[in-house]
N, C-alpha and C positions, 0 to 999 in steps of 0.2 A: 667461530662460525664465520663463514665467508660473507662479506658485505655487511657485517655488523659493525656499528660505529663504536670505536673505543673512546668512551667518555673521558677517561683519565688523560689519554694521549691528546684528545682534542682540546681539553682545558689547558694543557701545558703549551700546546702550540699557540692557542689564543694569548696566553700569558706571555709567551716569548715575543710574538709579533707586536703586540701592544707595548711591551717594554722597549723594543726597537724604536717605535714611533715616539715614545716618551723621551728616549735618550737624545734623539735629534732635537726635539723641542727644548728640553732642559739644557742641553749644551748651547743652543743658540741663546736662550734667555740668560744663562750664567755669563757667557762671554760678553754679550751686549750689555748686560747689567754692570759688569766690572768696567767696561769701557766708559759708560755714562758716569759712574761715580768717580772716575779719575779726572779731576778738573784740570790737571796739567796738560791733557791732551788737547790738541787744536780742535776747536768746535766748528771752524769755517765761518768766514766773514760773510754777512748778507750783502747783496747788491740789489738796491731799490731803483726801479725805474717808473717814473710818472708819465702818463701820456693822456691825451684827450682824443676821442674819436666821435664824429658826427653819428648820431643815432639813426640808423637806417630803418630799423624795425621797431615799432612802438610796443611798449610793454602791454601784454594782453591780460594782465591780472592772474596769470598761471606762472608761478615762479618755476615750477618744474620744466614746463614747456620752454620758457625763456632761457633757463639754464642750458637746455639741450641746444637752443639756437646759438647762445654765446660760445659754447664748446665747438660746435660745428663751424661757426663763422670765424672765430679768432684762434682756434686751436688750443683752447684751455684744456687742462687735463685734471684728473683726480675727483675727489668727492666735493660735492657743492654744498654751500649753506646760504641761507637767505634771511635777511632781517628787513623789517619795515620800521621806520622811525616815526615819531609823532610830527616831525616838521615835513613829512612827505617823501623824504629821501628813502631810496630802496638800495639795499646793499647785497651783492652776490659775492660769495667767495669760493675759490676753488683751490683745494689742498692736494698736493701731490708730493711725495718725498723729495725734498730739496726745493721745491717751488710753491709759492703761494701768490695767488692773484686775487685782488679785491676790485670789484667793479661797482661803482656808485652811479645811481640813476637819480638825478635831481628832479624836483616836481615839474619842471619845464618839459622834461622828456625829449630833450634835443641833443644832449651830449652824454657820452659814456666816459666817466672819469675812471681810468685804469691804473692801479698800482701793482706792478709786478715785482715780486721779491724772490730772488734766487740765492740760495745758500751754498757756498762752496762745499762739495762733497768730500768730507774727511771721514776717517774711521769712526770717530765719535759722533759725528753728524748722522751717518748712516745708521749706527746703533740706536741713536735717539729716535730716529724715524721709524725703525722697525718696532720699537716699543709702543709708538703712538698709533700705528695703523690698526684700524678696526672697521668692521662692517663689510658688506658685499658691494655697496655703491662706490664708484670711483674709477672703474676700468679694470682691466684683466689683472693688474698687480694686486688690487685690493680683493678681488675675487679669489685668486690663488692663495693669498695670505689668509683670508677668512676660512677657506676650505681647510688649510693646514691647521688653523686654530681649532676648527670643529673636530677634525680627525685626532688631534692631541687630546681634546677633552673626552671624546669617546674612548680613546685608548687609555686614558687615566681611569675611567670608570671600569672598563673591562679588566685592566690590570688589577685593580682592587678586588673586584669580584672573584676573579679566577684565583687570585692569590689566597683569599679566604677559603675558597672551595678546596684548593689543594691542601691547605693547612688542616681543614676539618677532617680530611681523610688520613692525616698523619699526626693528629693532635695528641695521641698517646705518646708518641716519641718526642713531641715538642710541647710540653705542658705550659710553658711560659708565654705561649703565643697570645693568650688572653690579655696579657699585660701590654704587649706591643699593639694589639688591636685597640685596646682602650686608650693607650697613648695617642695613637693615630687619629682618634676621634676627639679626645679631650684637648690636646694642645691646639689644633686649628680653632676649636670652639672657644678656648680661652683667649686666643688672639683676636678673634672677631669681637668678643665681649669687651675686651680691653679697648678696642678701637671705638666701640659704640659708646661706652660710658666714660672714656677719658675726655678731659677738657684741656 
């Protein structure tokens, strides 16, 4: 019938598209994981620069607003973190792949103590940075990476659901599918329990 949706064909298309997204994600994670575990690859030497800058704008008790000011004023990039110590020191950190900046505000609030660390970008360093990136905050690089993560997670769910639906339609021809389905549930569950209860 014209215009009627073919459910079986739609499920197969969703299964195929989600598998392509998963293929890209798994290939990336496999390759970068192998690079990280090979200790003989050059990791990249860090270069640390210390500097002091007169504090032009006082801290207004809003860490988020002050982090925006520091980014705009000094060109810091990436995701920011904030810590307040018992001695009155305040510390801002900005993480970007290959770069890390730490800004200390002393209780006197007159000087910014800046520590800038840049790591040489080698293959292993880039792979390590890719594994550590998470969250949407930190600029367009983090946003793109987080969207890719979410797409991969959605693709993984769709891949599993559509795979089960396709198998249910053909389970008479593939009676051992129950064993594979059970293994796909029990093996990850066993790994999670092993991590929870291992010491």
